[in-house]
KEMAR-977879 format. One record per atom (N, C-alpha, C, O): x, y, z. Coordinates in steps of 0.05 Angstrom, whole numbers, plus 5000, padded with zeros to 4 digits. Example, Ala and Ser with C-alpha at 12.3 -4.5 7.8 and 13.67 -1.06 7.14 Angstrom:
! residues 2
526448865156
524649105156
526449345156
528549345169
525749555142
527349795143
525850015157
526850235161
//
This chain:
! residues 530
363437472893
363837692873
365937892887
365637992909
368037922870
370138092881
369638382870
368638422848
370438582886
370338862875
372639022886
373838952906
373239242873
375639402886
374639642899
372639762891
375939712918
375239962935
376440212921
378640212910
374940392922
376040662911
378140772931
377640772955
380440862921
382240962940
381241192957
380341392946
381341172984
380841393001
382541632999
384541612987
381941853009
383642083009
386242013024
388342093015
386141883047
388341803063
390141633049
392541673051
389141413033
390541243018
392141372995
394441302989
390941552982
391641662959
393841892964
395341952946
393942012987
395942222991
398742132991
399341912998
400542312982
403442262982
404542193010
403842313030
406441993011
407641943036
409242183047
409242213071
410542333031
411842573040
409842793033
408742823011
409542963056
408143183052
409743443066
410843433088
409643653047
411343893058
409144133062
408044253044
408844173089
406644343095
407244593110
405544773114
409944603119
410844843137
413244983123
415144853116
413245243121
415645393109
417445443132
416645493155
420145443125
422345493144
424145673129
424445673105
425445833146
427746003135
430045923152
429845903176
432445883137
434945813150
436646093146
437946143126
436546253166
437846523164
440946523160
442046693147
442346323173
444946313175
446246283146
448446373140
444346123127
445646073102
444046203079
444646163055
441946363087
440246533067
438546343050
438546383025
437146123062
435545943045
432845933057
432645943082
430745923043
428045843052
427145583038
427945513015
425445443053
424745183041
422345093057
421245233073
421544863051
419044743064
420044463077
421944343067
418744383099
419744173113
417243953114
414944013107
417943693123
415743503122
413843583144
414543733162
411243473141
408943513159
409943383184
411143163184
409343543209
409643423237
412643353240
413143183257
414543453228
417243383232
418643563253
417843793257
420543463266
422143643287
424943693278
426043553261
426143893291
428843933283
430743743301
430143673323
433143673287
435043483301
437643623298
438743633277
438643723319
441243863317
443643663313
443643423321
445443773301
447743603293
449443573320
450343783329
449943343332
451443323355
453943473355
455143513334
454943563376
457443713378
459843523368
459743283372
461743643355
464043493346
465343343368
466043453389
465543083362
467142913385
469942993385
471243033365
470843003410
473743073414
475042843427
473742683441
477742813424
479142583435
481742703449
483342823436
482042653473
484442753489
486942613485
487042373487
488942743479
491642623475
493542753490
493342993494
495642613501
497842743516
500242783498
501142603485
501143013497
503343053479
505743153497
505743353511
507742993492
510443073508
510842853530
509142673532
512942863546
513642663565
512542743590
512142983594
511842543610
510842613636
512942753654
512242923670
515542683650
517442823665
517743153654
518343333669
517343183631
517643453622
515143593621
515043833614
513043483629
510543593632
508843563607
508943723589
507343323609
505543293583
503143463582
501743523602
502743533557
500443713552
498043563542
498543383526
495443623550
493243493541
492143643517
491343873519
492043513495
490743653468
488643533459
488743283458
486443663452
483843553442
484143533411
484943723397
483543283401
483743213371
481043133362
479243083377
480743123335
477943023327
478342883300
480542893287
476342743291
476242593265
476142823246
474342993248
477842823228
477943063207
475343023187
474343223178
474342783182
472242753164
469542843179
467742963167
469442793208
467042903220
467243193220
465243323216
469543313225
469743613224
469043703197
467443893196
469943613176
468843683149
465543673145
464243853134
464543453155
461643423154
460243653172
458143773164
461443683193
460143923209
460344213196
458644383199
462544243182
462844493166
460644543146
459744773143
459744323132
457844313114
455044333121
453244433107
454744203144
451844133155
450544423161
451644623172
447844413153
446344683162
443844593180
443244723201
442344393172
439944343188
438944063180
439343963158
437443943200
436243683198
433443633208
432943733230
431643503196
429043473206
428343143204
429343003187
426843063220
425642783222
422542813224
421443003235
421142603213
418242613218
417442353230
419142173229
415142313241
414342073253
414241823239
413941613251
414441843211
414341613193
416941523188
417241333172
419141633201
421841553198
423441703174
425841643169
422041893161
423542033140
425342263153
424842403173
427642273137
429542503147
430042663122
429942573099
430542933130
431443133110
433943263121
433943383143
435943253105
438343403115
439143603094
439243553070
439843843104
440544073087
443244183094
443844243117
444844213073
447644303077
448544513056
447244553035
450644633062
452044813042
454544663032
456044563047
454744653006
457044502992
459444712993
459844862974
460844713014
463044933018
465744833006
467144982994
466344573009
469044472999
468944192993
467144063002
471044072977
471143822972
471743652999
472543773019
471243403001
471743243023
474943243027
476343283008
475943213050
478643223056
479942953046
478642743045
482642983037
484142763030
484542593056
484342693078
485042343052
485542173078
488042283095
490142363084
487642253121
489742333136
491342103144
490341883141
493842133153
495541923164
494641803189
495441583195
493041963205
492241883230
489141903234
487942053220
487941763251
485041783255
484142043265
481942143258
485842173283
485042433296
487342623292
489742563293
486242863288
488243093286
487843323300
485543373308
489943483306
489343743321
488043963304
488343953280
486844153315
485644363297
487644503279
487244553256
489844553291
492044703273
492844553250
493344663229
493044273254
493844083231
491744093211
492444123188
489244073219
486744053202
486944313186
486744293161
487144543198
487144823186
489044813165
488544883143
491644723172
494044743154
493244563129
493344653106
492444313133
492244123112
489744223093
489844203068
487744333107
485244393089
485444663077
483744743061
487544813084
487845093071
487645113043
486345293032
489044913028
488744912998
486344832988
485844892964
484544673003
482244562996
479844762993
477844723007
480044972977
477845172975
475745052956
476244842944
473545172953
471445062935
472345142908
473445362904
472044952888
472545022860
471045232849
468845292858
472145362827
470645552813
468045452798
466045592794
468445202790
466145032778
466144762789
468144612791
463544702798
462944432807
461744252786
459444292779
463244072777
461843862757
459743682771
459843642795
458143572757
456543342768
458043122782
457243012803
460243052769
461942852782
463342942806
463642782825
464043182809
465043292834
462843302855
463443272879
460543352848
458443402866
457543112875
456643092898
457642902860
457042632867
459142542888
458342392906
461842622885
463842522901
463142662929
463442542950
462442922928
461543052953
459342922967
459642882991
457142852955
454942722963
455642452977
454642402999
457242292964
458242062975
459742093000
459341933019
461342273001
463042303026
461142433049
461442353072
459342603042
457742753063
455542553074
455142523098
454242423057
451842263065
452341943069
450641783077
455241883062
455841583064
453741413048
452741193057
453141533023
451341383006
452341462977
452441692969
453141242962
454441302936
452441312914
451141112910
451941542899
450241572879
450941382852
453241342845
449041302841
449441162816
449741342792
451241292773
448141572793
447941752771
447542022782
446442052804
448542232767
447942522773
447042632747
448542652727
444442712749
443042832722
441843112728
440943172751
441843262709
440243522708
437543482694
437243422670
435543512713
432743472700
432343652677
433643852675
430443592660
429643732636
428443982643
428744192629
427043972665
425744252675
426544282704
426744092720
427144542711
427744612736
426044862745
424945012729
425744892774
424145122782
425445402776
427945422776
423945592771
424745842761
426845982781
428646132773
426445922806
428146042829
430945922831
432646012846
431245712815
433845542818
435345592791
434245592769
437945642794
439445702772
440545432759
440945402735
441045252777
442144972769
441044772789
440444832813
440744532778
439444302796
440444042787
440043962764
441943902806
442743632798
441243432817
441243472841
440043212804
438743002816
440642742819
441842662800
440742612843
442342392845
440942132851
439242142869
441341902837
440041682838
441841462853
444341452852
440241302869
441641112886
440240832883
437940802877
442040632890
440840342888
441940202912
443340302929
441039942910
442339752932
440939852960
438639932962
443039842980
442239923007
441640193010
440340253030
442440392991
441640642992
439440742972
439340972963
437840552966
435640592946
433440772961
431640882947
433340812989
431540953000
432241243003
431141393018
434441312985
435441572988
434841762965
435041662942
434142022967
433642212948
435642452956
435842542979
436942552936
438842772939
438942952918
438642872894
439343192923
439343412904
441343632909
441443722932
442943722888
444743952891
443644192875
442744152852
443644422887
442344652873
443944902879
445444932898
443245102860
444045362863
441745542861
439945492845
441745772875
439645962873
439946132851
442246192844
437646252836
437846412816
437446692824
435246752833
439446872821
439747132830
437747322813
436847532821
437147202788
435347362770
432247322776
430447462766
431947132793
428947092800
428047322818
429547472831
425547332818
424147572835
424847542865
424547332877
425847742874
426347752904
429147602911
429847552934
430647552891
433047372897
435647502889
437647372884
435547782887
437847912877
440447872893
442647882883
439947822923
442247772940
442547482947
443547412969
441647312928
441547022933
444746932935
446547022919
445246762956
447846642957
448746492932
447146342920
450946522924
452046392900
452946072905
453645922886
452846012930
453945742937
451945532924
449645582916
453145272924
451645052919
450344942946
451644942967
447944862945
446544762968
445944462966
445944362943
445644312986
444844042984
442043983000
441744103022
440343812991
438143713006
437943423000
437343332978
438443253022
438042973021
435742863036
435342953059
434342683027
432242523041
433242223043
434442113025
432542123067
432641833073
429841763080
428741873099
428641583065
425941533069
425541313091
427341153096
423041323104
422541133125
421640883115
421040863091
421440683131
420440403123
417840403109
415840503121
417540283084
415040273072
414340483055
412340453040
415840723054
415240953039
415740883010
417940773003
413840932993
414240862963
416241102951
415741342952
418340992940
420441182931
419241322905
419941562901
417641222888
416541372865
414741612873
414841832861
413041562893
411241782902
412841962918
412242202918
414941872932
416342072948
417942262930
418142502936
419142122906
420642312888
418742512874
419442742868
416042392868
414242612854
413542832876
413243062868
413342772902
412642962921
414843172923
414243402924
417543072924
419643252925
419843452902
420343682906
419443332877
419443522854
417243712851
417643932840
414843632860
412543832859
412243972881
411144192878
412843912905
412244032929
414244132949
413744232971
416944082940
419144152954
421144342938
421744562946
421944232916
424044372900
422544612889
423944812883
420144642885
419044892877
418945102895
418445332887
419445052919
419145262940
421845332953
422045502970
423945202942
426845292949
427145582939
426145642917
428545752954
429146022948
430846172966
431446082988
431746392959
433446572977
431646673001
429346762997
432846663024
431546783046
431347083046
433147203034
429547213056
428947483054
431247643069
431947863062
432247513090
434247633104
436647443110
436947343132
438547403090
440547193093
442547223115
443847033122
442847473126
444647483146
443947323171
441647253176
446047263186
445447073209
443847223231
443947463234
442347063245
440647193265
442247253290
444247113296
441247453305
442647513331
441647313352
439847143348
442947353377
442047173399
439347213406
438547443411
437746993407
434947003414
434247143441
432247273444
435947103459
435447203486
438147233500
440247143490
437947363523
440147383539
442347593530
442147693507
444247653546
446347843536
448047743515
447947503509
449447893504
451647823486
453847663498
453647613522
456047563483
458147433496
459547573515
460447793511
459947433538
461247573560
464047433567
464347193562
465847573578
468347453583
468247283607
466447303624
470147093608
470046893630
470447043658
469846943680
471647303656
471947433683
471247723677
471147793653
470847903697
470048153691
472448313682
471848523669
475148253687
477148403680
478748303655
479648473639
479048033650
480447923627
478647913604
476347833607
479447983581
478247963557
477847663549
479447493556
475647593534
475347303528
477647213510
478647363493
478546973514
480746823499
479546783472
477146813466
481546703455
480646613429
479146333432
477246273417
479946183449
478545923453
475845943462
474045803452
475546163483
472946223493
470946313469
468646223466
472146493455
470446593432
469546373414
467146343407
471546233406
471146003387
469045793397
467245703381
469245723421
467345503435
464545623437
462445503433
464545883445
461746003449
460646023419
458445923414
461946133400
460946143374
460145913361
458145913347
461745683365
460945433355
458545333367
456945213353
458145373392
455345283405
453145443395
451045333388
453445703394
451045843381
450545803354
448145803346
452745743336
452345683309
450845433303
449545393283
451345243325
450144943321
446944963319
445744773310
445745183327
442845213326
441945443310
439545503310
443945583295
443445833281
441045783260
439445963255
440745553250
438745503228
436145353240
434345283225
436045313267
433845163278
431845353292
432345483312
429545353281
427545563289
426645513318
426045713332
426445283329
425445223354
427445243376
426745243399
430045263368
431945273387
432945543395
433045723378
433845593420
434745863427
436845813449
437145583459
438046043456
440345993475
440246283494
439446503486
441446223518
442046453537
444746393545
445846173541
446046613558
448846603566
449046723592
447446893600
451046633607
452246773631
455246793630
456446763610
456246853652
459246913651
460746673642
462746713627
460146433649
461646193644
460145993627
461345803618
457646023621
455945803609
454345943587
453646183587
453745743568
451845793547
449745563547
450645333546
447145603550
445145393551
443545393524
442245593517
443545183510
442145133484
439444953493
439544773510
437245023479
435044893485
432544943465
432245163454
430844743462
428444783446
425844773462
423744723451
426144803490
424044843505
422245063498
423145233483
419945093504
418245303501
419345583508
421045603526
418545783496
419746053505
418946123532
420446273544
416846033543
416046103569
418045993590
417846063614
419945813583
421845693600
424245873603
426145793618
424446103590
426946273593
427346343621
429646303630
425246463637
426146523665
427146303679
429046333693
425846043676
427245833690
429945763682
431545693698
430445783655
433345743645
435045943657
437245863665
434446213660
436346423671
436746353700
439046393710
434546253715
435146193744
437045963747
438745973765
436945763729
438445533730
441445643725
443145573741
441845793705
444645893700
445546053725
447745993734
444146223736
444846373758
445746193781
447746253794
444245993787
445145813808
447545643802
449045573820
448045583776
450245473768
452645633770
454745533779
452345893763
454746073768
455646103798
458046113804
453846113815
454346093844
455445813852
457145803869
454445603841
455345343850
458245283839
459645133852
459045413815
461545373803
463945463824
466145343825
463145673840
465045743860
465445533880
467645503890
463345373887
463545173905
464844963897
466244823912
464544903870
466244693856
469244743860
470844583869
469744983851
472445073853
473845073882
476245053885
472145103901
473145093930
473844833938
475644793953
472244613926
473144363936
475444253920
477144113931
475444313893
477544223873
478444473860
477144543840
480544613869
481444823854
482444773827
483744563824
482044933806
482644863778
485944863775
487345053783
486844663764
490044613761
490844773735
493144843733
488844833714
489644973692
487345173689
485245133700
487745383673
485445573669
483545463652
484345323634
480945503657
478745383640
478145623619
477145843625
478745573596
478745783576
476445743556
476045923540
475045523555
472745503540
470245533555
470145483579
467945603539
465645663552
464445393557
464845203541
462745363581
461645103586
458945093575
457345273581
458244893558
456044853543
454044663555
454844443562
451244753557
449244593569
447344583547
446644783536
446344333540
444244303522
441744143536
442043923548
439444263532
437244153542
435044093521
433344263517
435043843507
432943793489
430243793502
430143733525
428143853487
425343873500
424343583494
424143483471
423643453518
422343213515
424342973513
426542993504
423142743523
424742503526
425642403496
427942313493
424042403476
425042313450
427442443439
429342313428
427342713441
429542893433
431942823450
434142793439
431742793474
434042733492
435242453486
437642433484
433742243482
434741983477
435941983449
437841843445
434942153429
436042153402
438642283403
440342213387
438942463420
441542613422
443842473439
446242493432
443242363458
445342223474
445741933466
447541813476
443941823450
444341533442
443441323461
442941383485
443341063451
442340853468
443740803493
442540723513
446340843494
447940773517
447040963544
447240883567
446141213537
445441393557
442441473560
441741653575
440841333544
438041433543
436541363567
434241453569
437641203586
436441143611
436941393631
435541403652
438641563626
439641753646
437842003646
436242033628
438142173666
436642393668
438342643659
437342853653
440942593658
443042793649
445542663644
446142453656
447142773627
449942663625
451842853615
451343003596
454242853629
456643023618
457842853597
458842633603
458042953572
459142803551
461942923543
462043103526
464342833555
466742973551
467542973524
468743163515
466842763509
468042783481
466642973465
467743033444
464243073472
462943263457
463243553471
462543763460
464343553495
464643773513
461643913518
461444153519
459843763522
457243843527
455943703553
456343463558
454343873569
452743773591
449943763577
448943963568
448743513576
446143483563
444243393585
444943193598
441943523590
440143463610
437543393597
436843513577
436043203609
433443113600
431543323609
431343393632
430143433590
428043663597
425743583616
425043343615
424743723630
422443693646
420643923641
420044073660
419743963617
418444193608
415844263623
415244493629
414444043628
411944063642
412544053672
411543873686
414044253682
414744243713
412744393726
412944633731
410644263731
408244373745
408444293776
406844403791
410144133785
410644103814
413344153822
415144123806
413744223848
416244283857
418244023856
420544053850
417343803860
419343573859
420643533830
422943463826
418843593809
419943603784
421843803777
423643763762
421344043789
423244253787
425744203802
427944283794
425444073825
427944003840
429543803826
431943793828
428143633811
429743423797
431443553774
433743463770
430543753758
431843863742
434344013752
436543993740
433944153774
436144283787
438244083793
440544103786
437243863809
438843653822
440943543799
443343553802
439743443777
441043323754
443143523744
445443443741
442543773740
444243953728
446544023748
448844043740
446044053773
448044093794
450043873793
452443943791
449443623793
450843373795
452443353769
454843303772
451443373745
452943383722
454643613718
456743593704
453843843730
455444083726
458344013740
460444083729
458343883762
460743823776
462643673757
465043733755
461643453743
463243303723
464343473705
466743453700
462743653691
463643823672
465944023681
467844083666
465544123705
467544313719
470144133722
472344203712
469843913736
472443743742
474043663715
476543673714
472743603697
473943513671
475643743660
477843703649
474543993662
476144213652
478344323670
480544413662
477644293698
479144393718
481844223723
483844323734
481743963715
484043793719
484843713689
485943493686
484443873670
485643853645
485043583632
486943443622
482443503632
481643273619
482643013630
482442803616
483843013657
485042813669
482742613681
480842703695
482842373674
480642193685
481042153715
483242143725
478742143728
478742113758
477441853765
476141733748
477941763791
476741513798
473541573802
472741803806
472041333801
468941363805
468341463831
466641653834
469541353849
468841433879
469041713883
467441833897
471241853871
471842103875
470042293858
469142503868
469542233834
468042403817
465042373822
463542573825
464142133822
461042113828
460342183854
458142293858
462142113876
461442173903
461142493906
459142593917
462942643897
462642923900
460643053884
459443253893
460242953858
458043053843
455543013856
453943193855
455042783870
452642733886
452242913910
450042953920
454643033920
454143223941
452643453935
451443583953
452643533909
451443753899
448443723892
447043933890
447343503889
444643443883
442743573898
440743653888
443243593926
441643733946
442443993953
441344103973
444344113939
445344343948
443444573948
442044633929
443444723972
441544963975
443045203967
444845283982
442445343944
443745563933
441945813937
439845833924
442745983955
441246223960
443346433970
445346383984
442646673962
444046923970
447146863960
449046933974
447446753937
450146713929
451946563947
454346593947
450446383962
451846203978
450845903973
448745863962
452645693981
451845413978
451945274004
453945294018
450045134010
449944964034
449544664023
447544614010
451344474029
451144214021
449544084045
450344094069
447343964038
445743824056
445643524056
446743414036
444643384074
444443094071
442143044051
440243194048
442442834040
440442724018
438442524034
439442314042
436042564039
434542374056
434042144042
433741944056
433942134017
433641864000
436041694006
435841474015
438141794000
440841664005
441441584032
442741384036
440441734051
440941664081
439341434086
440341254099
436841384078
435241174079
436540884069
436540674081
437540924043
438840714031
441440654047
442040414051
442940844055
445340784070
444740634097
446340464106
442340704111
441740574135
441940294132
443140154148
440540184109
440339924106
443039784100
443739574110
444439914085
447139854079
449239804103
450939624103
448839994123
450439974147
450039734163
451639664180
447539584158
447239344173
448739114164
448838914177
449939154140
451738944131
454238954143
455539164140
455338744156
458138764170
460538764150
462838814158
459938694125
462238664106
463338944101
461839144101
465738954097
466939234088
465339354065
464339224047
465039614068
463739754047
465939934031
465939934007
467540074045
469340264032
471440154012
471740233989
472739964023
475139854006
473939733977
475039793956
471939593978
470939493952
469839723935
470139713911
468539923946
467640163929
470040293918
469940363894
472240343933
474540493922
475640353899
476940483882
475240103896
476539923874
474839933849
475639853828
472340043851
470540023827
471440193805
472040433810
471640093779
471740263756
469040353749
467140263762
468740553729
466140643722
464240423713
461940423722
464840263698
463140013687
461739863713
459339813715
463639813731
462939673755
461339843773
459539743785
461740103775
460540273791
457640303781
455840293798
457040343755
454340383746
452840113749
450440113745
454039903754
452739653758
451239533736
451139633714
449939293744
448239163721
445339213725
443639103710
444639373745
441639423751
441439663769
443239743783
439139773768
438540013783
439140003813
440240193824
438339793826
438939773854
442139783859
442939913878
443539653845
446339633848
447639903842
449539983855
446540023821
447740303816
447040513838
448740683845
444540493849
443740663868
445440613893
446040803907
446140373900
447640333923
450540443923
451640543942
451640423896
454140513894
454240833895
456040953908
452540953883
452041243884
451741343915
452741543924
450241183928
449541283956
452041253972
452741433988
453541033970
455940973986
458141183977
459541273995
458541263952
460241463944
459541723955
461341873964
457041793955
455942033967
456642053998
457542254007
456141864011
456341844039
459141874046
459842034064
460941734032
463841764037
464842064031
466342164047
463942174011
464842454003
463542634024
465042804035
461142614033
460142754053
461542744081
461942934096
462342504086
463942464109
466842604110
467742714130
468042584088
470742684083
470542994082
472243144092
468343084068
468343394065
466943534087
467543764092
465043414102
463643544125
464143424151
464643554172
463943174150
464343024178
467143064188
467343154211
469143014174
471743044184
472543334188
474243394205
471343514172
471643794177
470543894203
471444104213
468543744215
467543834240
468943714263
468343784286
470943544258
472343414279
475043554282
475943694263
476343514305
479143644311
481143414306
480843204318
482943464291
485643294289
484743004277
485442794287
483243014258
482142764248
484642644228
485842794212
485242394229
487342264212
486442274184
488042224166
483842334178
482942334150
482842584137
482042604113
483542824153
483543084141
485443094116
487642994117
484543204095
486043254072
486543034053
488243044036
484742814057
485342574038
484342664010
485742603990
481942804008
481442883984
483343043969
483743003945
484643243982
486743423970
489143253962
490443313942
489743043979
492142883973
491542703946
493242663928
489042623946
488442473919
488742643895
489842563874
487842883897
488243053874
491143093867
491943073844
492643153886
495343193884
496942963872
498743003856
496242713879
497442463870
496442413842
497742303824
493942493838
492742433812
494142643790
494642573767
494642873798
495843093780
498743003772
499543053750
500042883790
502742803786
502942563768
504542543749
501242363776
501342083760
499642093737
500441973716
497342223737
495342243715
494241953713
493641853691
493941803737
492941523737
491141503761
492041503784
488341493754
486441503774
486841283795
486641333819
487341023785
487640803804
490040823819
489940763843
492140903809
494940943823
494441113844
495041033867
493241373840
492741573858
491141483882
491841563904
488941313879
487241213899
489241033918
489341053943
490840863904
492640703921
494540843936
495140753958
495541053926
497541223941
496541343965
497941353986
493841443963
492741563986
491741354006
492241404030
490541134000
489240974020
490940714028
490340564046
492940684013
495040504027
496340584050
497240424066
496440844053
497440954080
495441014101
496141134121
492840934098
490740944117
490240654127
490640454113
489340654153
488640434166
485540404158
483740534169
485040224138
482340214124
480440094146
478140184147
481039904163
479339814183
478440024202
476040034208
480240204212
479440434226
477740624211
475740734221
478440674188
476640844169
473740744165
471840904164
473640504163
471040394155
469340414183
466940484181
470540364206
469440364233
468540694237
466240744244
470240874234
469641144240
467441234219
465641384227
467541164194
465541244174
462641124183
460641274182
462540894191
460040794201
459040904225
456640954227
460840954244
460041074270
459141374263
457441474277
460041494246
459241774239
456341744229
454641884241
455641604211
452741574200
450841464222
448441494220
452041334241
450241244262
449741444284
447941394301
451241664285
451041854306
449742104298
450842264284
447342134307
445742394304
447442654310
447342854296
448942634333
450442854342
452642944323
452843184317
454242764313
456342804295
455242904267
456443064254
452842794260
451842864234
450643144236
450643294217
449543224262
448443494263
450943694262
450743914250
453143634274
455343794275
456443824247
457244044241
456543624229
457343644204
455443804187
456343934168
452843794192
450643964178
451344244180
451144394161
452344314205
452844614210
455444694195
455844934192
457044524187
459744604178
459344694149
461244774136
//
């Protein structure tokens, strides 16, 4: 005998539930978001370095970007994801999509010049809005319709329908009604709300949930003006005497604006840095200490490698709370890492250790930030010039165990790397020459052991040249690091600069002296005091 089960409450509920009210202060909008969803910041705009002019006349490094990605970033307001794979993306429909450019990447001035005539039209038709949605969401609507009934707090509403590969999309364009109660100051702009449903979510139920439990709660925010800085001082100049440059202001404002509509995210600032994070508010003192140490460390970075050009942009640090947020932000290629300097985004991204209940965990956060902070500084100080892996990674590793106190920095030996190095020194094969030839892909290796050995050797070589040689008198290796930077700056070729320096060095003698240094407690003790 067969019988049917009555649907349980869990089975009958909508796949999309909107339980939490949110206000987006920077755009003057209030709405509801999916249950248990988390904010997903839009990644910083990817930049591409180009050389403009001839090498002999002095080539200039210019940052360019994808004009379509720039346009998307201008429209984007906020984004949420839930555990079921559903996504909600909210935007302001500011301007039509840009016409195709002749090149993949353009400079900011060119983008501004070409986009200047592209202002928002006086009237957006459903067809124009459909083209906007297609360009913004990379999902082409089949239809754009005005529902027969719309919520009282909306002046206009367009619903878009999709099919094929985009059939899991729901999208709406709407305007707020200034005649509705409490909405006299409502923004006149068109807004966009787009959903991409997770696997197995029923489209019919999801559409019904959006109509009855989402659109009804859209409205003007009580305080449409942008929020002030959550904590920390206001924007500070890169130096105590010079006013901030236009680039510094723009980079600082862009970083702060990237989280302006995200309730869980906050930022703090120091003279040269802005730190963005969604760690719990109790982490503010930790974040301030971290920035304070970085400001001190920045002077040590500059002492080892003086800046060849002024650093005019603020240095951005982003610390997502928890491993999932970090992995989502940096992508699959870097999800294994504990931190990464992302030059194309101009951001230093650190894996959060929010539950830092032990000193080793706190030390790990400091160590990672100090290491990646050197990469960030070097990129800007050498005008985005690529450097050799041995030079960049070796010196970054020097700072992992830096002791920062009383506005001073002491570079110490790393006991973990010393132990790994001791085993490597037992190998009679040359260590330095093969290491100097490694590009970044080879340096990072194919497994964790290989990667750790390369990092250890690069650190030990940098330590020897910076501290061991400095403790000796009349060493033939004095100034090798400085000569590398000089050759690199002239040639702008990391491999060529390495060859120019070490082709003039007796590599057999350097290998021997390097190994003897690390086998000598007396010489290491003298270097430790340096």
